[in-house]
C-alpha positions in Angstrom: -11.2 9.2 -3.4 -10.3 12.9 -2.8 -12.9 14.0 -5.3 -15.6 12.0 -3.6 -14.5 13.4 -0.2 -14.8 17.0 -1.6 -18.2 16.3 -3.1 -19.5 14.9 0.2 -18.1 18.0 2.0 -19.7 20.4 -0.4 -23.0 18.6 -0.3 -23.0 18.6 3.5 -22.2 22.4 3.5 -25.1 22.9 1.1 -27.4 21.0 3.5 -26.2 23.1 6.4 -26.7 26.2 4.4 -30.2 25.1 3.5 -31.1 24.4 7.1 -29.9 27.8 8.2 -31.8 29.5 5.4 -35.1 27.7 6.1 -35.0 27.7 9.9 -33.0 30.8 10.7 -31.5 29.0 13.6 -27.9 29.6 14.6 -28.0 26.4 16.8 -28.7 24.2 13.8 -25.9 25.9 11.9 -23.4 25.4 14.8 -24.4 21.8 15.3 -24.1 21.1 11.6 -20.7 22.8 11.3 -19.4 20.9 14.3 -20.7 17.6 13.0 -19.2 18.3 9.6 -15.7 19.1 11.0 -15.9 16.2 13.4 -16.7 13.9 10.5 -13.8 15.3 8.4 -11.3 14.8 11.3 -12.6 11.3 11.9 -12.3 10.3 8.3 -8.8 11.9 8.0 -7.6 9.8 10.9 -9.1 6.7 9.3 -7.4 7.6 6.0 -4.1 8.1 7.7 -4.3 4.6 9.3 -5.2 3.0 6.0 -2.3 4.8 4.2 0.1 3.5 6.8 -1.2 0.0 6.4 -0.9 0.2 2.6 2.7 1.5 2.9 3.7 -1.3 5.2 2.1 -3.8 2.9 4.0 -2.4 -0.1 7.3 -2.6 1.9 6.5 -6.2 2.8 5.8 -7.1 -0.8 9.0 -5.4 -1.9 11.0 -7.4 0.7 9.4 -10.6 -0.5 10.2 -9.8 -4.2 13.8 -9.0 -3.3 14.3 -12.2 -1.3 12.7 -14.2 -4.2 15.1 -12.7 -6.7 18.1 -13.3 -4.4 17.1 -16.9 -4.0 16.6 -17.4 -7.7 20.1 -15.9 -8.4 21.6 -18.1 -5.7 20.0 -21.2 -7.4 21.4 -20.1 -10.8 24.9 -19.7 -9.3 24.7 -23.2 -7.7 23.4 -24.7 -11.0 26.4 -23.2 -12.8 28.8 -24.6 -10.2 27.2 -28.0 -10.6 27.7 -27.9 -14.4 31.4 -26.9 -13.9 31.9 -29.7 -11.4 30.3 -32.3 -13.6 32.6 -31.3 -16.5 35.6 -31.4 -14.2 34.5 -34.9 -13.0 34.1 -36.1 -16.5 37.5 -34.8 -17.5 39.1 -36.4 -14.4 37.5 -39.8 -15.2 38.6 -39.6 -18.8 42.2 -38.8 -17.8 42.1 -41.7 -15.3 40.9 -44.1 -18.0 43.6 -43.1 -20.5 
């Protein structure tokens, strides 16, 4: 993404340079330079917003993963408790029958 951005900037500067060379007009150069920098600043703000959205999405996915792992560990603990209770119940029933 950064390489593409640099290539676009270089090509726009080349176009501005070509226009200055062919027309010898300072107004075209000024307009082109202002347009170039306005585009750069606009794209930077757009990129910052996208980066913030990506970071918040990553945090949300991490929270979901953590809660899923917590839930699975809770389920495993409960299953182990059930096994222990079943064994205790069987032992108690065997002791009552004897």
